N, C-alpha and C positions, 0 to 999 in steps of 0.2 A: 315356346321359345323361338323368337324370330332369329335366323341365321346371322342377319347383321346387326344384331342389338348391341348397341354400346354398353347398355346395362349388364348384360351377360359378361362382356369383355372385362369391364372395370370393376364389378361388384362380386359377381358369383364366381368367376374362374379362380380369382385370388383365395377366396374362401375355399374352394374345392380343394385346392393345392395344399391347404394348410390341414386338411383332414388325412387321417392315416391311409386310407384307400381311395383318396380322391384325385390323386395326380393324374391317372389315366384317363378319368372322365374329363378332368380340366384341359388335357392336352388334346384330346378329341374334340372338345367343345371349341377351342382355339383355333384348330385346324379346320372344323367346319366353319367358323367366321371367316377365316382368310380364305378359303375355297368359295365362299359366297360372294365375297368381295372381288376376288379374281374372276368369277363368272361375270359379274356386273361389269368388270372393267373391260372384259371383250366385247361387250356390247356397247359400252361408253368407255372407250379408252381415255378419253380426255376429262373424265368427271372427277374433278378436285374432290368432291365429297368422298367417293369410293376410295380413291387413293389416301386420303387423309384418315378415314374411318380404318382402313387397313392397318395404316401405320400405327394409328393410336391403339388399337387393340393388341398389336404386338408390344409396344414400348410399356403399355399399361401392365403387362404381364411378364416384361423384360425377357421376352423371348423374340426369336427371329429378328433381331436388330438390324442387321444388315438388309434384309428384305424391307423393313420397315424404313431404313434410310433412304433407299433408293426410291420408294414412293412419295416420302415427305419432300425430299429434294426435288423430285419432278414437280409436285403441285405447288411448292414455294417459287420454282421457276415460272410456272403457269400465272401464279397469281401473287406476285411479290409483295402486295400490300395487305394480305389478308392474315391479320394476327392470329386467327384460329390456326392456320395452316403452319405459320412460323413458330407458333406455341408447340405444336406437335413435333417439328423438326427439332427444337431445342430441348425437349424431353427425351427424344432418341439419343441426340449428341451426348447429353448429361449421361444417359445411361450406357453409352458406348465408353465412358471415360472422357469425353471432350469438355470437360468443364468449362473452359475458356470460351469455347465457341457456343456453347449452350447459354452462358450468361450475354455473351454480344446479341444472340438471338432474342432471348426474352427481353432485353433492353430496347430492341427493335419493337417488339410487341407493345412495351409500355409507351414508345414515341407514338405508335400508331392508336393506342387507346390508354391513354394516362389514368382513367378513372377506374382502371380493372384491378380489383381486389386478388383476383386469381394470377394475374401477372406479377404482381407485387409478391405474392406468396411464393411463386416459383422463384423468382429473383432471389428472395430471402433463402429458399431451400437450396439453390445452386450455389450461392456465395458460402452459406454456412457448413455446407458437407465437406468432409475431405475427401469423400469417394463418393461414387454414383451407388445409387441403390434401386436397381431395377425391379418395377413393381410395387415399390413402397411409396404411399401416398398418404 
């Protein structure tokens, strides 16, 4: 398992959390992913990729959302035309209960990339939900 693997954060950690005794391992894996990204960010402090991936790992698991928000906002300030980074920020906002901000951000993603089915699905999920659901995809 690579410490920065998005697959681990997106697929395996949420599955582990659902197992009776999987939560401690899931928490340990997520912490390892966060530490790995933080280590890389010390070397490459302006790396949009590492800021975004750290934020994505957190929001995907509905944990450490304030940390995720800091990293996502930073990378969106650095690259305000990058819909991938804006999408991560939108997801974090949604999971923090900032539904209207999330909708505005994902609408911006659609302006930048109108053909994206992912952004359409995100917009629909944000609009139709009465509450945020961290980690539920």
